C-alpha positions in Angstrom: 11.7 -19.2 30.6 11.9 -22.4 28.5 15.2 -22.7 26.6 13.6 -23.2 23.2 12.0 -19.8 23.1 13.6 -16.9 21.3 15.0 -14.1 23.4 13.4 -11.3 21.3 10.2 -11.0 19.4 9.6 -9.2 16.1 6.6 -6.9 16.6 4.9 -5.3 13.6 3.9 -1.7 14.4 0.4 -1.3 12.9 -1.2 1.7 14.7 -4.9 2.1 14.5 -6.0 5.2 12.7 -7.3 6.8 15.9 -4.3 5.9 18.1 -3.3 9.5 18.5 -6.7 10.4 20.0 -6.4 7.8 22.8 -5.5 9.2 26.2 -1.8 9.1 27.1 -0.4 7.8 30.3 2.9 7.4 32.1 4.4 3.9 31.5 4.9 3.4 35.3 1.1 3.5 35.6 0.9 0.1 33.9 0.8 -2.8 36.4 -1.5 -5.3 34.6 -1.7 -7.3 31.4 -5.1 -8.5 30.4 -5.3 -11.5 28.1 -8.2 -11.6 25.5 -9.1 -13.7 22.6 -10.4 -12.0 19.4 -13.4 -14.3 19.0 -13.2 -13.5 15.2 -12.3 -15.8 12.3 -9.1 -14.1 11.2 -6.8 -11.1 11.6 -8.3 -9.2 8.7 -11.7 -9.1 10.5 -10.0 -8.4 13.8 -8.3 -5.3 12.3 -11.5 -4.1 10.7 -13.2 -4.5 14.1 -10.5 -2.5 15.8 -10.7 0.3 13.3 -14.4 0.9 13.9 -15.2 4.1 15.7 -17.5 3.2 18.6 -17.1 6.3 20.8 -18.2 9.4 18.8 -17.1 11.9 21.4 -13.4 10.8 21.1 -13.6 9.2 17.7 -12.0 6.0 19.0 -13.0 2.4 19.2 -12.3 -0.9 21.1 -8.9 -2.5 20.8 -6.0 -4.1 22.6 -2.4 -3.1 22.4 -0.9 -6.3 21.0 -2.4 -9.0 18.7 -1.0 -12.5 18.4 -2.0 -14.4 15.2 -2.3 -18.2 15.0 1.2 -18.4 13.5 2.7 -16.5 16.4 3.2 -13.2 14.6 2.7 -10.2 16.8 1.3 -6.8 15.8 1.0 -3.6 18.0 -2.2 -1.7 17.3 -1.8 0.8 20.2 1.4 2.1 21.8 2.0 1.2 25.5 1.8 4.9 26.5 -1.8 5.1 25.2 -5.0 3.9 27.0 -6.7 1.3 24.7 -10.4 0.4 25.3 -10.2 -3.3 26.0 -11.4 -4.0 29.6 -14.2 -2.1 31.3 -12.8 -0.5 34.5 -9.2 -1.5 34.0 -8.0 0.4 30.9 -5.9 3.1 32.5 -3.6 0.6 34.3 -3.4 -2.2 31.8 -2.1 -3.5 28.5 -4.5 -5.6 26.4 -3.1 -8.6 24.5 -5.5 -10.2 22.0 -4.8 -13.7 20.9 -6.5 -14.8 17.6 -9.1 -17.5 18.3 -12.5 -18.0 16.9 -14.0 -18.4 20.4 -17.8 -18.4 20.1 -18.0 -16.6 16.8 -20.5 -15.7 15.4 -22.8 -16.7 18.2 -21.3 -14.7 21.1 -24.6 -14.1 22.9 -26.5 -17.3 22.0 -26.8 -19.6 25.0 -26.6 -22.6 22.7 -23.1 -21.7 21.5 -21.0 -20.8 24.6 -18.3 -23.5 24.2 -14.8 -22.6 23.1 -13.7 -25.4 20.7 -10.4 -24.2 19.2 -7.2 -24.5 21.3 -4.5 -21.8 21.1 -1.5 -22.8 19.0 2.0 -23.5 20.4 3.3 -20.6 18.3 0.8 -18.2 20.0 1.7 -19.3 23.5 5.4 -19.2 22.8 5.0 -15.7 21.3 2.9 -14.6 24.3 5.6 -15.8 26.7 8.3 -13.9 24.9 6.2 -10.8 24.6 5.4 -10.9 28.3 9.1 -11.3 29.1 9.8 -8.2 26.9 7.1 -6.2 28.6 8.3 -7.1 32.1 11.8 -5.9 31.1 10.4 -2.6 29.5 7.8 -1.9 32.3 9.2 -2.6 35.8 5.9 -1.7 37.3 4.2 -4.7 35.6 3.0 -7.1 38.4 -0.3 -8.7 37.4 -1.9 -10.8 34.7 -5.6 -11.5 34.2 -8.1 -12.8 31.7 -10.8 -10.5 30.4 -13.3 -12.9 32.0 -11.7 -12.4 35.4 -12.2 -8.6 35.3 -15.4 -8.0 33.4 -18.1 -10.0 35.2 -21.1 -8.2 33.9 -24.0 -10.3 32.7 -26.3 -9.8 29.7 -29.4 -11.5 28.4 -28.8 -14.3 25.8 -29.8 -13.3 22.3 -31.8 -16.6 21.8 -33.6 -16.4 25.2 -33.7 -13.2 27.2 -34.5 -15.1 30.4 -31.0 -16.6 30.3 -28.2 -14.4 31.6 -24.7 -15.0 30.2 -21.4 -13.5 31.1 -20.6 -10.7 28.7 -16.9 -11.7 28.5 -15.6 -15.2 28.5 -12.1 -14.7 27.0 -9.5 -16.0 26.8 -11.7 -18.9 27.7 -11.3 -22.4 29.2 -8.7 -23.5 26.6 -6.2 -20.9 27.6 -3.2 -22.6 29.3 -3.0 -20.5 32.5 -1.1 -23.3 34.3 1.6 -23.1 31.6 1.8 -19.3 31.3 1.6 -17.9 34.9 4.6 -19.8 36.4 6.8 -18.8 33.5 6.0 -15.1 33.3 6.3 -14.4 37.0 3.2 -12.2 37.1 0.6 -12.6 39.8 -2.8 -13.7 38.5 -5.3 -11.0 39.4 -8.8 -12.3 40.1 -10.8 -9.7 42.0 
């Protein structure tokens, strides 16, 4: 861990309104961290998106566990012992970490706008490194790290041209500094 990073991170607990309806799990079931980017313009819109109920049967929605804003501040929307809906097929074993970044917003599905243009801030990456260090300490079963794009490889038709198939998920995207993060956090990159 680089010397200039703090040893502890202040995390704002900001539970989603439906958090208590999310399935519980044993902490030792968590062996994976999935890195996402919000692909929204700011944390206010990100929060509003996370509060939306998308699954009527359970009255829950899509969210990660932790959110890192551009200034490096960290919020927890879902407790570690709850299963958040963030990565198709991997939710029960993983924690989702969302990093604020505009990504392809607002043209997620448009084939003409698939380039990520905004780099992650140093504050975000520093906060991520400290958060991952804390999670490794708190969750001895944690072994793997992956990007959302690594795990959800489903394709969908482009909104501007249905003959073009695009990856549904492309986050955290090509600007995420994997080469900087993976060696420091001592988690194995999981790419099925």
